[in-house]
ZAMARDREN-744802 format. One line per field, with one value per residue: residue number from 1; residue in three letters; x, y, z of N, C-alpha, C, O, CB in turn. Coordinates in nm, 3 decimals. Glycine has a CB too. Layout:
<tikols>
seq: c(NUM,...)
type: c(ALA,...)
nc1: c(X,...)
nc2: c(Y,...)
nc3: c(Z,...)
cac1: c(X,...)
cac2: c(Y,...)
cac3: c(Z,...)
cc1: c(X,...)
cc2: c(Y,...)
cc3: c(Z,...)
oc1: c(X,...)
oc2: c(Y,...)
oc3: c(Z,...)
cbc1: c(X,...)
cbc2: c(Y,...)
cbc3: c(Z,...)
</tikols>
This chain:
<tikols>
seq: c(1,2,3,4,5,6,7,8,9,10,11,12,13,14,15,16,17,18,19,20,21,22,23,24,25,26,27,28,29,30,31,32,33,34,35,36,37,38,39,40,41,42,43,44,45,46,47,48,49,50,51,52,53,54,55,56,57,58,59,60,61,62,63,64,65,66,67,68,69,70,71,72,73,74,75,76,77,78,79,80,81,82,83,84,85,86,87,88,89,90,91,92,93,94,95,96,97,98,99,100,101,102,103,104,105,106,107,108,109,110,111,112,113,114,115,116)
type: c(MET,ALA,GLY,GLU,SER,GLU,LYS,LYS,PRO,LEU,LEU,GLU,MET,VAL,GLN,ALA,ASP,GLY,ALA,ASP,GLU,GLY,CYS,VAL,THR,PHE,VAL,LEU,HIS,ASN,GLU,ASP,HIS,THR,LEU,GLY,ASN,SER,LEU,ARG,TYR,MET,ILE,MET,LYS,ASN,THR,ASP,VAL,ASP,PHE,CYS,GLY,TYR,THR,ILE,THR,HIS,PRO,SER,GLU,SER,LYS,ILE,ASN,PHE,ARG,ILE,GLN,THR,ARG,VAL,SER,GLY,GLY,LEU,PRO,ALA,VAL,GLU,PRO,LEU,ARG,ARG,GLY,LEU,ASN,ASP,LEU,ASN,GLU,VAL,CYS,GLN,HIS,VAL,LEU,ASN,THR,PHE,GLN,ALA,ARG,VAL,ASN,GLU,PHE,ASN,GLU,ARG,GLN,GLU,GLN,PRO,MET,GLU)
nc1: c(-2.751,-2.990,-3.043,-2.972,-3.172,-3.385,-3.577,-3.483,-3.648,-3.709,-3.719,-3.666,-3.776,-3.629,-3.643,-3.562,-3.588,-3.854,-3.853,-4.031,-4.267,-4.178,-3.909,-3.709,-3.513,-3.464,-3.388,-3.269,-3.245,-3.026,-2.964,-2.804,-2.596,-2.728,-3.012,-3.023,-2.917,-3.083,-3.339,-3.306,-3.279,-3.536,-3.699,-3.604,-3.709,-3.955,-4.128,-4.194,-3.996,-3.721,-3.467,-3.286,-3.103,-2.852,-2.658,-2.405,-2.354,-2.128,-1.884,-1.894,-2.146,-2.472,-2.664,-2.846,-2.863,-3.121,-3.219,-3.483,-3.620,-3.888,-4.027,-4.205,-4.238,-4.406,-4.582,-4.610,-4.564,-4.255,-4.273,-4.449,-4.321,-4.126,-4.280,-4.405,-4.177,-4.074,-4.285,-4.283,-4.027,-4.057,-4.243,-4.088,-3.889,-4.048,-4.139,-3.895,-3.831,-4.052,-4.019,-3.767,-3.826,-4.012,-3.849,-3.671,-3.849,-3.925,-3.678,-3.636,-3.852,-3.777,-3.554,-3.665,-3.796,-3.787,-3.501,-3.481)
nc2: c(11.355,11.251,10.980,10.853,10.909,10.764,10.478,10.143,9.848,9.567,9.319,9.187,9.061,8.868,8.767,8.567,8.649,8.495,8.283,8.057,8.093,7.924,7.928,8.136,8.414,8.572,8.881,8.967,9.233,9.383,9.150,8.840,8.547,8.447,8.460,8.354,8.082,7.951,7.992,7.868,7.601,7.552,7.584,7.384,7.160,7.133,6.930,6.996,7.155,7.177,7.290,7.501,7.772,8.008,8.306,8.524,8.834,9.008,9.069,9.334,9.420,9.419,9.206,8.924,8.684,8.482,8.179,7.991,7.695,7.522,7.188,7.110,7.234,7.529,7.478,7.500,7.825,7.991,8.172,8.077,7.857,8.020,8.197,8.011,7.899,8.122,8.166,7.919,7.930,8.153,8.051,7.851,8.009,8.159,7.955,7.876,8.116,8.139,7.904,7.953,8.186,8.081,7.906,8.088,8.228,8.019,7.972,8.220,8.218,8.006,8.119,8.317,8.182,8.109,7.974,7.660)
nc3: c(6.601,6.358,6.315,6.553,6.736,6.650,6.720,6.719,6.604,6.821,6.710,6.393,6.078,5.834,5.510,5.237,4.890,4.725,4.901,5.116,5.392,5.583,5.619,5.766,5.873,6.174,6.318,6.621,6.821,7.065,7.209,7.314,7.357,7.581,7.552,7.294,7.289,7.477,7.367,7.119,7.203,7.312,7.085,6.915,7.030,6.922,6.705,6.446,6.350,6.143,6.130,6.347,6.446,6.555,6.513,6.631,6.512,6.527,6.780,6.873,6.811,6.936,6.863,6.735,6.474,6.402,6.290,6.154,6.029,5.907,5.880,5.663,5.345,5.272,5.472,5.810,5.926,6.005,6.206,6.395,6.547,6.666,6.822,6.993,7.115,7.252,7.433,7.575,7.687,7.849,8.033,8.159,8.276,8.451,8.621,8.741,8.872,9.051,9.206,9.320,9.469,9.650,9.799,9.913,10.076,10.250,10.375,10.503,10.682,10.850,10.966,11.121,11.322,11.672,11.836,11.995)
cac1: c(-2.785,-3.129,-3.047,-2.956,-3.296,-3.482,-3.574,-3.482,-3.737,-3.636,-3.722,-3.689,-3.790,-3.558,-3.681,-3.505,-3.687,-3.904,-3.855,-4.161,-4.273,-4.121,-3.764,-3.697,-3.412,-3.510,-3.279,-3.308,-3.154,-2.995,-2.964,-2.678,-2.604,-2.819,-3.141,-3.007,-2.902,-3.203,-3.450,-3.277,-3.311,-3.681,-3.757,-3.566,-3.795,-4.073,-4.105,-4.217,-3.880,-3.612,-3.341,-3.292,-2.969,-2.832,-2.520,-2.377,-2.294,-1.994,-1.883,-1.926,-2.287,-2.557,-2.778,-2.825,-2.942,-3.185,-3.276,-3.575,-3.672,-3.982,-4.012,-4.284,-4.238,-4.540,-4.664,-4.608,-4.476,-4.147,-4.312,-4.520,-4.227,-4.063,-4.378,-4.420,-4.052,-4.068,-4.383,-4.233,-3.912,-4.113,-4.302,-3.978,-3.828,-4.144,-4.135,-3.770,-3.845,-4.148,-3.956,-3.662,-3.889,-4.072,-3.740,-3.622,-3.949,-3.910,-3.555,-3.660,-3.941,-3.698,-3.464,-3.742,-3.842,-3.692,-3.427,-3.521)
cac2: c(11.299,11.207,10.835,10.805,10.925,10.665,10.355,10.022,9.743,9.461,9.200,9.207,8.937,8.876,8.653,8.573,8.659,8.368,8.182,8.045,8.141,7.823,7.946,8.278,8.461,8.681,8.958,9.010,9.339,9.391,9.014,8.769,8.403,8.412,8.429,8.275,7.939,7.902,7.991,7.763,7.473,7.538,7.571,7.255,7.056,7.127,6.829,7.055,7.236,7.101,7.355,7.624,7.811,8.151,8.356,8.659,8.893,9.058,9.096,9.474,9.444,9.344,9.147,8.788,8.637,8.359,8.115,7.880,7.631,7.416,7.065,7.102,7.356,7.583,7.437,7.584,7.943,7.993,8.262,7.999,7.798,8.128,8.241,7.902,7.889,8.234,8.140,7.808,7.980,8.241,7.964,7.789,8.114,8.191,7.844,7.888,8.232,8.105,7.805,8.022,8.274,7.996,7.857,8.203,8.252,7.911,7.999,8.336,8.175,7.925,8.209,8.396,8.099,8.109,7.849,7.593)
cac3: c(6.472,6.346,6.321,6.689,6.810,6.603,6.797,6.637,6.655,6.889,6.627,6.249,6.004,5.706,5.429,5.103,4.782,4.676,5.007,5.180,5.530,5.671,5.625,5.797,5.968,6.260,6.379,6.755,6.865,7.208,7.265,7.299,7.376,7.690,7.492,7.172,7.313,7.546,7.272,7.021,7.266,7.323,6.951,6.857,7.088,6.837,6.601,6.313,6.314,6.082,6.165,6.425,6.489,6.564,6.508,6.678,6.392,6.561,6.925,6.906,6.783,7.029,6.795,6.687,6.361,6.449,6.171,6.177,5.908,5.943,5.801,5.541,5.265,5.256,5.585,5.929,5.916,6.105,6.315,6.497,6.643,6.741,6.923,7.092,7.189,7.346,7.539,7.657,7.763,7.952,8.136,8.233,8.360,8.557,8.716,8.816,8.960,9.157,9.292,9.395,9.567,9.755,9.885,9.990,10.180,10.349,10.449,10.590,10.790,10.944,11.037,11.216,11.433,11.784,11.857,12.119)
cc1: c(-2.929,-3.140,-3.038,-3.086,-3.403,-3.465,-3.578,-3.584,-3.653,-3.625,-3.750,-3.698,-3.726,-3.588,-3.624,-3.617,-3.726,-3.907,-3.994,-4.153,-4.213,-3.971,-3.734,-3.580,-3.471,-3.387,-3.332,-3.204,-3.141,-3.005,-2.830,-2.701,-2.704,-2.956,-3.125,-3.001,-3.025,-3.320,-3.429,-3.313,-3.462,-3.746,-3.724,-3.644,-3.923,-4.045,-4.127,-4.097,-3.768,-3.477,-3.369,-3.151,-2.959,-2.684,-2.517,-2.301,-2.151,-1.996,-1.919,-2.072,-2.371,-2.684,-2.743,-2.913,-2.991,-3.261,-3.364,-3.623,-3.763,-3.975,-4.083,-4.283,-4.381,-4.633,-4.663,-4.514,-4.375,-4.180,-4.377,-4.424,-4.153,-4.154,-4.392,-4.295,-4.037,-4.164,-4.335,-4.116,-3.958,-4.172,-4.194,-3.914,-3.919,-4.146,-4.009,-3.779,-3.938,-4.088,-3.848,-3.723,-3.952,-3.965,-3.681,-3.719,-3.941,-3.787,-3.575,-3.752,-3.866,-3.605,-3.536,-3.790,-3.739,-3.626,-3.466,-3.402)
cc2: c(11.249,11.056,10.780,10.813,10.824,10.537,10.236,9.924,9.634,9.335,9.239,9.070,8.955,8.750,8.671,8.583,8.520,8.259,8.176,8.090,8.043,7.834,8.095,8.302,8.580,8.749,9.011,9.109,9.338,9.255,8.949,8.620,8.362,8.376,8.334,8.126,7.880,7.890,7.884,7.625,7.451,7.515,7.435,7.138,7.037,7.033,6.883,7.136,7.146,7.158,7.481,7.654,7.962,8.184,8.495,8.725,8.939,9.092,9.241,9.509,9.358,9.298,9.005,8.765,8.498,8.297,7.997,7.829,7.517,7.303,7.068,7.236,7.402,7.545,7.540,7.703,7.943,8.082,8.182,7.928,7.904,8.174,8.136,7.889,8.000,8.215,8.029,7.853,8.072,8.159,7.898,7.891,8.151,8.082,7.850,8.003,8.202,8.006,7.869,8.109,8.194,7.946,7.969,8.232,8.146,7.934,8.113,8.301,8.093,8.012,8.289,8.316,8.099,7.973,7.789,7.536)
cc3: c(6.471,6.362,6.462,6.767,6.768,6.683,6.701,6.692,6.722,6.804,6.483,6.183,5.868,5.629,5.289,5.000,4.734,4.782,5.069,5.326,5.630,5.687,5.640,5.891,6.043,6.317,6.512,6.804,7.017,7.277,7.239,7.321,7.483,7.636,7.374,7.197,7.381,7.449,7.165,7.076,7.271,7.187,6.891,6.918,7.007,6.720,6.459,6.265,6.263,6.121,6.246,6.473,6.494,6.552,6.569,6.564,6.416,6.709,6.962,6.877,6.878,6.957,6.752,6.565,6.397,6.334,6.210,6.042,5.952,5.841,5.666,5.469,5.244,5.370,5.697,5.910,6.031,6.223,6.429,6.594,6.726,6.855,7.033,7.178,7.290,7.462,7.633,7.744,7.876,8.066,8.221,8.327,8.475,8.663,8.802,8.916,9.078,9.256,9.378,9.504,9.681,9.851,9.969,10.104,10.289,10.436,10.549,10.707,10.894,11.026,11.144,11.335,11.546,11.799,11.991,12.192)
oc1: c(-2.982,-3.238,-3.091,-3.108,-3.499,-3.353,-3.664,-3.605,-3.538,-3.534,-3.843,-3.635,-3.762,-3.562,-3.637,-3.727,-3.639,-3.960,-4.066,-4.045,-4.199,-3.912,-3.733,-3.552,-3.522,-3.293,-3.427,-3.088,-3.233,-3.048,-2.752,-2.813,-2.759,-3.011,-3.206,-3.073,-3.068,-3.391,-3.525,-3.372,-3.510,-3.838,-3.807,-3.643,-3.991,-3.950,-4.081,-4.096,-3.726,-3.382,-3.463,-3.088,-3.045,-2.598,-2.612,-2.195,-2.063,-2.098,-1.969,-2.117,-2.343,-2.795,-2.626,-3.023,-2.912,-3.358,-3.324,-3.661,-3.721,-3.922,-4.023,-4.322,-4.467,-4.752,-4.709,-4.396,-4.406,-4.121,-4.361,-4.444,-4.121,-4.111,-4.392,-4.304,-3.993,-4.130,-4.346,-4.108,-3.903,-4.154,-4.208,-3.888,-3.872,-4.154,-4.016,-3.738,-3.906,-4.104,-3.840,-3.677,-3.945,-3.987,-3.644,-3.676,-3.949,-3.793,-3.535,-3.731,-3.890,-3.579,-3.477,-3.823,-3.619,-3.688,-3.482,-3.418)
oc2: c(11.209,11.008,10.673,10.732,10.801,10.493,10.229,9.916,9.613,9.255,9.314,8.974,9.046,8.639,8.778,8.533,8.437,8.150,8.276,8.121,8.074,7.757,8.170,8.220,8.675,8.683,9.089,9.072,9.299,9.248,8.994,8.571,8.252,8.271,8.242,8.050,7.770,7.790,7.817,7.543,7.343,7.435,7.376,7.028,6.936,7.052,6.821,7.183,7.052,7.083,7.556,7.569,8.034,8.100,8.572,8.676,8.913,9.138,9.265,9.617,9.240,9.343,8.971,8.819,8.407,8.356,7.913,7.905,7.427,7.320,7.031,7.338,7.324,7.577,7.653,7.683,7.900,8.068,8.217,7.938,7.880,8.188,8.169,7.869,7.976,8.243,8.042,7.816,8.068,8.193,7.890,7.861,8.172,8.111,7.832,7.989,8.236,8.021,7.841,8.107,8.237,7.944,7.947,8.258,8.179,7.918,8.102,8.349,8.109,7.982,8.326,8.373,8.092,7.869,7.862,7.476)
oc3: c(6.575,6.419,6.490,6.857,6.841,6.709,6.613,6.814,6.684,6.822,6.454,6.228,5.793,5.676,5.229,5.021,4.705,4.756,5.075,5.377,5.748,5.762,5.543,5.979,5.982,6.360,6.515,6.825,7.088,7.391,7.155,7.304,7.477,7.670,7.357,7.132,7.346,7.449,7.125,7.006,7.237,7.175,6.822,6.863,7.021,6.645,6.363,6.151,6.331,6.144,6.219,6.536,6.443,6.578,6.559,6.524,6.334,6.761,7.072,6.916,6.897,6.986,6.734,6.554,6.421,6.285,6.291,5.953,6.025,5.731,5.565,5.525,5.203,5.366,5.679,5.881,6.142,6.329,6.546,6.715,6.842,6.969,7.152,7.299,7.403,7.577,7.755,7.861,7.986,8.183,8.343,8.443,8.587,8.782,8.924,9.031,9.192,9.377,9.498,9.618,9.796,9.972,10.084,10.217,10.407,10.558,10.665,10.818,11.013,11.142,11.246,11.439,11.520,11.777,12.090,12.298)
cbc1: c(-2.690,-3.188,-2.937,-2.849,-3.349,-3.465,-3.692,-3.341,-3.824,-3.704,-3.828,-3.575,-3.940,-3.404,-3.835,-3.417,-3.632,-3.820,-3.748,-4.213,-4.416,-4.155,-3.695,-3.828,-3.277,-3.604,-3.230,-3.322,-3.202,-3.089,-3.078,-2.572,-2.468,-2.831,-3.211,-2.883,-2.779,-3.240,-3.464,-3.128,-3.251,-3.741,-3.707,-3.417,-3.830,-4.111,-4.197,-4.340,-3.832,-3.627,-3.260,-3.394,-2.862,-2.889,-2.466,-2.295,-2.379,-1.955,-1.747,-1.835,-2.321,-2.592,-2.820,-2.856,-2.859,-3.278,-3.165,-3.696,-3.556,-4.127,-4.063,-4.428,-4.167,-4.599,-4.616,-4.566,-4.559,-4.017,-4.409,-4.610,-4.126,-4.029,-4.516,-4.450,-3.935,-4.099,-4.518,-4.190,-3.813,-4.220,-4.391,-3.873,-3.797,-4.285,-4.141,-3.650,-3.898,-4.276,-3.896,-3.576,-3.995,-4.147,-3.630,-3.606,-4.089,-3.899,-3.440,-3.720,-4.059,-3.618,-3.396,-3.859,-3.869,-3.763,-3.273,-3.621)
cbc2: c(11.186,11.250,10.778,10.884,11.065,10.639,10.349,9.958,9.682,9.427,9.099,9.292,8.895,8.895,8.636,8.450,8.743,8.322,8.213,7.900,8.170,7.687,7.888,8.332,8.500,8.630,9.075,8.889,9.476,9.489,8.929,8.823,8.348,8.529,8.558,8.318,7.912,7.996,8.129,7.766,7.467,7.663,7.683,7.232,7.091,7.269,6.711,7.143,7.321,7.100,7.390,7.613,7.752,8.207,8.357,8.662,9.010,9.184,9.065,9.566,9.412,9.431,9.233,8.684,8.636,8.387,8.068,7.924,7.579,7.472,6.949,7.058,7.334,7.535,7.303,7.503,8.074,8.038,8.371,7.896,7.712,8.246,8.270,7.769,7.891,8.366,8.103,7.691,8.054,8.334,7.856,7.731,8.239,8.212,7.709,7.909,8.352,8.047,7.691,8.107,8.361,7.876,7.792,8.329,8.254,7.774,8.032,8.450,8.095,7.819,8.303,8.457,7.953,8.147,7.873,7.483)
cbc3: c(6.436,6.212,6.239,6.759,6.792,6.452,6.896,6.633,6.539,7.021,6.678,6.184,5.991,5.726,5.424,5.075,4.664,4.562,5.115,5.172,5.567,5.620,5.496,5.858,5.895,6.374,6.285,6.854,6.815,7.275,7.206,7.398,7.410,7.790,7.446,7.101,7.398,7.663,7.207,6.981,7.409,7.388,6.859,6.876,7.233,6.785,6.624,6.316,6.436,5.930,6.038,6.545,6.397,6.695,6.361,6.815,6.345,6.474,6.980,6.827,6.635,7.152,6.672,6.799,6.226,6.570,6.076,6.266,5.815,5.951,5.879,5.572,5.129,5.127,5.639,6.052,5.918,6.042,6.265,6.430,6.569,6.648,6.857,7.021,7.093,7.273,7.479,7.567,7.670,7.891,8.071,8.136,8.276,8.499,8.640,8.720,8.882,9.096,9.209,9.300,9.500,9.692,9.800,9.899,10.119,10.278,10.354,10.510,10.734,10.868,10.938,11.147,11.385,11.914,11.850,12.090)
</tikols>
């Protein structure tokens, strides 16, 4: 089929007619609770965000609807907290990965030392 060969975008932006840029639903394809809950937590730490939540549309679909609403109407676009949340989450994951790798290396070095 022709539709199967087309690649879906990983992220879509859905905005109601007449809504401002501060109230947007993002559709993240091929994602689930793993990203949804972590990203929601990171975005809600932003004081400019009034609401952030997500829903899994259906268990058989691998996509989430991710809603962000900023505090001031006509102020900060919802894309900015999303971008910041993704960057912050990436930094946290990188820190965890680096810390884990450092501990694995320390363990391996201790294993290689001869016992006295």
